[in-house]
N, C-alpha and C positions, 0 to 999 in steps of 0.2 A: 807296350807289348800288344800291338794290334793283331788282327787276323792276317793270315797270308793273303796275298792279292787274289789268288784263284778262289779262295773261300769266300771272300767278300763279293767277288763277281758272281759266284754261284748263288749266294744269298740274295743278291739284287735281282738276278734272273728269276729266282723262286718267288720273290715278292711281286715282281711284274706279272708273272704267270698267274699267281693266285688273284691278283687284282683284276686281271683280264677275265678270268673265269668266273669271278664273283661279281662282276660289274652290274649285272641285272638282279642280283640277290637283294631282297628287301626284307628288313627286319623292323616290324612296327612302323611302317611307312617311312623308313629311313634306308637309303641305299648306302650302306656302311662302307663299301669299297670305293665310293666316289669322293671320299674325304681325302684322297691321296695328295692333292695339292696343298691343303692345309698342313698335312703331316710332313710333307717334304720341305715346306717352307721353313720349318724349324731348323732343318739342316742348313739351309741357305743363310740363316741369320747367325750362325755360330762361327767357329774357327775355320781357317782355310781348308783344313782336312775334311771337316764336315761339309763345307760348301762344295768341295770337289765330289764328295760322296752324293750329295743332293743332286748335283747336275748329272752324275752318272745314273742315279735312280730315274730321273726324268727322261734321260736319253734311252735307257733300257725300256721304260714304260712305253715311250713313243714307238720304239722298234717292235715291241711285243703287240701293241694294239694294232699297228699297221700290218702285221704279219697275218696271213690267212690262217684260219684255225683248221688244223688237220687232225685234231683229237676227236 
């Protein structure tokens, strides 16, 4: 019983947006939002469903980072 596809997509978009906006935020000399690759790699090493979600996250992150910031 997973989430509906549109909910999952919205959560991935939110994660990508928060990562982009927090990219330069530093906490105790650590850029916490730059650990995204290590975090997403866990998805890529699991089941096929998780792997698909990991690739979707990376794709959305790429799109978000490449998009001009209008906020």
